[in-house]
C-alpha angles and dihedrals in degrees: 000000000000117000115205138195134194148195088278089067091050092048091055088059099045097107097034119117109265097245092052093044093050091050092050092045093050091049090048089050092060088067106028096038101185101328099130130171121199133167116229106220096179117035112035098347092230134131114237141172117252136185108242134119119238091251093050094048095044093050088053092061124091101211091164089062089046091055092044090055090049089055093054110003099167098054097128095193092058095040090056095036111151094013099093091086090064121072092220089051095049091046093051092048089052092048093052092045092053090053093048087051095057114113113244090238089062088061103038142354115272111275114258093234091163088069093054121101119252091256093052092047089053092053092046090052089051091049096048111009094179099044121153134150094246092062118114119239089253093052091048092050093047092046090055096043097083090058092042091052091049088058089053095050110021120072093197093053092051091047089053091048092049088050089051093051091049092051089077100026117067103215091198086072092065113002119142090228090062103031107026113208088341085081089089093068093033088060084078086077089065121090088264089069091209139094118272092253092047089051090051089051090052091056092056119073137217122326091357091074090092093045102118092196090059094043094049097046093042092050091049093055093043094053090069098029093059095039097250084131126018120197114214137196128191087269096052133269116012115248125217138150125246093254093059091045089053092048091053088051090055090048086056091050098048091044089057089074090063133068092238136032109201118199141136093206102112096198091050089048093054098044094043091051089052092048093048092050093045092052098035094244113158100210113132120223118222134177116229093259091047089052094049090047090054090063093088092050092049095045088049089059094055113117133251119181091254094048091047092053095046093045094049091049091051094046092051089061104033113023122111114268110224102181145336128206137169122230104227093197095064106006095244118150115221119196123180126205136183110237119237088233134359112276111229086003085287122062113077102166133063119199117189114204111194117196132166095268107015137043111206123196111202119195118194141154120248120188116197094221146058087290094073096134139081128250123227091246092055087069090056090048097050096043091054091048091050091050089054090055105032102027126233116347123251092271092048092234100144121199119021121256119201111259098013092123089067089082092064128086094228110070092203097048119103113157140340137200120197123204129168100278100359135069126190117200125180113202141149124251134192119210133171088256098047150313117279147190106225130195109201123198112195114194119197110219115218 
């Protein structure tokens, strides 16, 4: 197995005293090594695996700057610090400032606050205590920030805000506890008049509507905020601030790139299970004891040469055929099957490529989600498993070392094993539907 960690784990430790954080990161590193997931918010807005130990990635973060921005996020001078020397930076700062200087009335008619109920007026006053129609957009945003920040940091403030929301939304109409996954459609009974997923879509603007990261993390937060779920403790409803709720949402997101999400946090288990089913993500959620108990099953699936031969023979006769196609350029027939179990606890597809002289059996791992790619350390893991079953490869290289394939002419070639009428080749392959590690078995027909 590969154990992974993410920016969510680092964020959990951002305000921890250095000595405790370092101890935690070193312990984490014993399990996760350098298998690190991070979301790129700026360049390609994608989540990718990286190679960095917990200590290395944590030390690369500037959490002091993060906290400074939270204290005064709309300070344009600091946001554009160092960019005044560049024409593009100066132009961008001027454009943003001109938007911030727009009066609210230029953007929207003055709110008819006199028509609001006393309870709504009280909440509006809390959100923007100095509101008036002549305010600029920048003044309005800065006036609201102290309350917004209190929701991020203060459990009591968020509890009060949730209570306010639920004062005009009857959660019994759409709660998960009452309706199960049917809550998504039942949410139309709320004042929004739309399904839960439609409401989430409305909270995300423009091109970002198809951003799965935003949809998943936003949906996680809204489950609790609107009372779809309601975490409880022995003393009543569980209290948390918005920042901790957001961090749990990112844990759910990053875990969706793995086969298992292991946590003993019951509330996190429930909300993650809902999210994974809503968005069709196949990650399984296990408690720590469930995960430990699965060890025997997983070890029982590890290959021996005898088991591999017997299992492959069985699968070729009994596994589920997914598709068949003929390559018109060379006449090869390609048939794809779903394996009855994951070979080497990894490969879950068999593709048979039948040519005139050679029958090739291609094993690969296909994940029905956005995680349909391999990680660098998976190569290391699979090579070492193959050595245990097949012996040293044809070049007698032994255990895999990261980057060793850079010395070979073929970028996709990793290792090969040659026997009398059978050749095993491990290589990488890129297709339109994902990036794969493939184990090819070429049989010479005589």
